[in-house]
Structure formats: structure tokens, C-alpha cells
C-alpha positions as CSV (number, residue, x, y, z in Angstrom):
1,M,0.0,0.0,0.0
2,K,1.2,3.5,-0.8
3,A,2.7,5.6,1.9
4,Q,0.2,8.1,3.5
5,P,1.3,11.7,3.7
6,D,1.0,13.9,6.8
7,Y,-2.6,15.2,6.8
8,S,-2.2,17.3,9.9
9,I,-2.3,20.8,8.3
10,Y,-4.0,20.4,4.9
11,L,-4.2,23.7,3.0
12,V,-6.9,24.1,0.4
13,T,-6.5,27.0,-2.0
14,D,-9.3,29.4,-2.9
15,D,-8.6,32.6,-4.9
16,G,-11.5,34.3,-3.1
17,C,-9.6,34.3,0.2
18,L,-6.4,35.9,-1.0
19,Q,-7.4,39.6,-0.6
20,G,-5.5,40.7,-3.7
21,R,-2.4,38.7,-2.9
22,A,-0.7,36.3,-5.3
23,L,-1.6,32.6,-4.7
24,L,2.0,31.4,-5.0
25,D,3.1,33.9,-2.4
26,C,0.4,32.9,0.0
27,V,1.1,29.2,-0.4
28,R,4.8,29.8,0.1
29,E,4.1,31.6,3.4
30,A,1.9,28.7,4.4
31,L,4.5,26.2,3.6
32,E,7.1,28.2,5.5
33,G,4.7,28.1,8.5
34,G,4.5,24.3,8.4
35,V,1.6,23.2,6.1
36,T,2.0,19.5,5.4
37,L,-0.3,19.0,2.4
38,V,-1.7,21.4,-0.3
39,Q,-4.8,20.9,-2.4
40,Y,-5.1,23.1,-5.4
41,R,-8.8,24.1,-6.0
42,A,-9.6,26.6,-8.7
43,K,-13.3,26.3,-9.6
44,T,-13.5,29.1,-12.1
45,A,-10.1,28.7,-13.9
46,S,-9.8,27.3,-17.4
47,S,-7.9,24.1,-18.0
48,A,-5.0,26.0,-19.4
49,E,-4.9,28.3,-16.4
50,M,-5.2,25.4,-14.0
51,Y,-2.4,23.5,-15.7
52,A,0.0,26.5,-15.7
53,E,-0.7,27.3,-12.0
54,A,-0.6,23.7,-10.9
55,L,2.8,23.3,-12.5
56,Q,4.1,26.3,-10.4
57,L,2.5,25.0,-7.3
58,K,4.0,21.5,-7.9
59,A,7.5,23.0,-8.1
60,L,6.9,25.1,-5.0
61,C,5.5,22.2,-3.0
62,D,8.4,20.0,-4.2
63,S,10.9,22.5,-2.8
64,F,9.3,21.9,0.7
65,N,8.8,18.2,0.1
66,V,5.1,18.6,0.6
67,P,2.6,16.7,-1.6
68,L,0.2,18.5,-4.0
69,I,-3.4,17.2,-4.4
70,I,-5.6,18.5,-7.2
71,N,-9.3,19.1,-6.6
72,D,-11.6,17.2,-9.0
73,R,-9.4,17.2,-12.0
74,L,-7.7,13.8,-12.8
75,D,-6.2,15.2,-16.0
76,I,-4.5,18.1,-14.3
77,A,-3.2,15.8,-11.6
78,M,-1.7,13.4,-14.1
79,A,-0.4,16.2,-16.4
80,V,1.7,17.9,-13.6
81,G,2.6,14.8,-11.7
82,A,0.7,15.6,-8.6
83,A,0.4,13.2,-5.6
84,G,-3.3,12.7,-6.2
85,V,-6.8,14.1,-6.5
86,H,-9.6,15.0,-4.1
87,L,-13.2,14.1,-5.2
88,G,-16.5,15.4,-4.0
89,Q,-19.7,13.4,-4.0
90,D,-20.8,14.9,-7.4
91,D,-17.4,14.3,-9.1
92,L,-16.2,11.1,-10.9
93,P,-16.8,8.1,-8.6
94,C,-13.7,7.0,-6.7
95,A,-13.7,3.5,-8.2
96,A,-13.7,5.0,-11.7
97,A,-10.9,7.4,-10.8
98,R,-8.9,4.5,-9.4
99,R,-9.2,2.6,-12.7
100,I,-7.8,5.7,-14.5
101,L,-5.1,6.7,-12.1
102,G,-3.9,3.3,-10.9
103,E,-2.6,2.6,-7.4
104,D,0.2,5.1,-7.3
105,Y,-2.0,8.2,-6.9
106,L,-3.7,9.2,-3.7
107,I,-7.5,9.6,-3.9
108,G,-9.4,11.6,-1.3
109,V,-13.1,11.6,-1.1
110,S,-15.5,14.1,0.6
111,A,-17.9,12.6,3.1
112,H,-20.7,14.4,4.9
113,N,-21.9,11.5,7.0
114,L,-21.0,8.0,8.1
115,A,-22.7,6.3,5.2
116,E,-20.7,8.3,2.6
117,A,-17.5,7.6,4.6
118,K,-18.1,3.9,4.5
119,A,-19.0,4.0,0.8
120,A,-15.7,5.8,0.0
121,L,-13.8,3.2,1.9
122,Q,-15.4,0.4,-0.1
123,R,-14.6,2.2,-3.4
124,G,-10.9,2.5,-2.8
125,A,-10.4,6.0,-1.2
126,D,-7.1,6.6,0.5
127,Y,-8.4,9.3,2.9
128,L,-11.6,11.1,3.8
129,G,-12.4,14.8,3.9
130,C,-15.3,15.1,6.4
131,G,-17.4,18.1,7.0
132,A,-18.6,20.7,7.2
133,V,-17.4,20.5,10.8
134,F,-18.2,24.1,11.8
135,G,-20.1,25.2,8.7
136,T,-18.3,26.9,5.8
137,A,-18.3,30.2,3.9
138,T,-16.8,28.6,0.8
139,K,-19.5,26.0,0.1
140,A,-23.0,27.3,1.0
141,D,-24.8,24.0,0.1
142,V,-22.9,21.8,2.6
143,K,-24.7,20.8,5.8
144,K,-22.9,21.1,9.1
145,L,-21.5,17.8,10.4
146,G,-20.3,19.0,13.8
147,T,-17.6,17.6,15.9
148,E,-19.9,14.8,17.2
149,G,-20.5,13.7,13.6
150,L,-16.8,13.9,12.9
151,E,-16.0,11.8,15.9
152,A,-18.5,9.1,14.9
153,I,-16.8,8.8,11.5
154,C,-13.3,8.8,13.1
155,K,-14.4,6.0,15.5
156,A,-15.5,3.8,12.6
157,K,-12.7,4.8,10.2
158,E,-10.2,2.5,8.5
159,L,-8.7,5.5,6.6
160,P,-7.1,8.8,7.6
161,V,-9.8,11.4,8.2
162,V,-9.4,15.1,7.6
163,G,-12.0,17.5,9.1
164,I,-13.0,20.4,6.9
165,G,-15.4,23.3,7.0
166,G,-14.8,26.5,9.0
167,V,-11.6,25.3,10.6
168,T,-9.4,28.0,12.1
169,A,-6.4,28.3,14.4
170,D,-9.0,28.8,17.2
171,N,-10.9,25.6,16.7
172,Y,-8.3,23.3,15.1
173,R,-7.8,21.5,18.5
174,E,-11.5,20.5,18.5
175,V,-11.0,18.8,15.1
176,R,-8.0,16.8,16.3
177,A,-9.7,16.0,19.6
178,A,-12.5,14.4,17.7
179,G,-10.1,11.9,16.3
180,A,-9.2,13.4,13.0
181,D,-5.7,13.0,11.5
182,G,-5.7,16.6,10.5
183,A,-7.8,19.5,9.3
184,A,-8.3,21.0,5.8
185,I,-8.2,24.7,6.1
186,V,-9.1,27.4,3.5
187,S,-9.9,30.9,4.8
188,G,-8.6,30.0,8.2
189,I,-5.1,30.3,6.7
190,L,-5.4,32.1,3.3
191,A,-7.5,35.0,4.5
192,Q,-5.3,35.8,7.5
193,P,-3.1,38.8,7.5
194,D,-0.1,36.8,8.7
195,I,-0.3,33.4,7.0
196,R,3.0,32.2,8.3
197,A,2.3,33.0,11.9
198,T,-1.2,31.5,11.7
199,V,0.1,28.2,10.4
200,R,2.8,28.1,13.0
201,A,0.2,28.6,15.7
202,I,-1.8,25.6,14.2
203,A,1.4,23.6,14.1
204,R,2.0,24.1,17.8
205,V,-1.4,22.6,18.5
206,S,-0.8,19.8,16.1
207,Q,2.3,18.8,18.0
208,E,0.1,18.0,21.0
209,F,-1.5,15.2,19.0
210,T,1.7,13.7,17.6
211,K,2.0,10.1,18.7
């Protein structure tokens, strides 16, 4: 089985959080602060724009020895040599993605309840992104899972679980205390005035859960 990365501080990009700053600059600051995994998400970009930006992010992440995951797009992930993809419930099914990508790529699947988590496990996912733990400003249609719902998934899990949705430096500890292996964070990192310091604060809390 492929080696699992460190999911503890999982950055998800969103251009809407950058407040006029350049994406690469913000991701670099996050990596300098201690982000352990980066997911490139660009919902409105063209394929050409995504490819060009993903190539730059891949080179940047490589320089920090941090894996890059691509949201939704198997073709972009394969084209830039990313570590894997993350799929939502409305994206290509995990089993189909696995047939295309093979066993060398990581496949993460979003799960909003225990049933979806178990289905993702059966279909070959490598990790689960579970939420929205605290609600989310980036996805209005996602129902709140809560820390209790997250804990239920974590207790039944056979895969790494990442909590997502409204996670910040202030509530990151609650996600880890529920049993998650890490937290996927969007505006809680990228919308902060000092990205590097924010990630370092999260990393200090993460160390409390290091086995």
C-alpha cells in the first residue's frame, strides 16, 4: 500500500480568500509556516490556467517536500505529476478514478456523513475529507457535520480522516480531539493577515496530537 502523507495541516486553495495577494506567495508563506499538504482548488479557472498554475504549485511544494493534491481534475493531476486528487460526492466516482489513475495516486473523497464515509472506503479511497465541521463560507450547500458527527466517523474509520469546514487556528484543536488525523483549512489560513504565523500557531497545537 502506498505511503500516506502527513494530513495534519492540509491547506486548500481558494482565490477568493487571497485579498488581492498572489496565490503562490500565500502558499509559500503557508509552507514556511508548516503546512503539510496542499490541495489546489480553482473552480473558475480554465484548464490551461489550472495547468499553468498547478505546475508552479507543484514546483513550490516539491521544494518543501510537501505533496500536492488537485481538486476534482484527474487530467491536471496526471499532467503535472501531482500526488493525487480529491473528489466530491458529485465528481467522478472513486472507483472509476482509481481505474484511470492506478494505485500510485492518492484519492481523497469528501464525506458528509458516516454512510458516505463507509462507501468511500469500499470504493478505494485513500483518505476522507469530512465536514462541514463548523459550517463553511466557501460552500453554501454543505450541511454542518459538527464535531460529534466527525467523531462518529473517526471511531468507525479505517482510513485517515481530515476535518473540513470553518476550521481556524482557534478551533483546530477540537477537530483533532474528535479523532481526525488533520484539518483541511481554507480561509482560516489564506484570509489571515499573517499566514506564516497563523500556520505556526496551528502547528504548535498539532504537535500535541503527535503520537
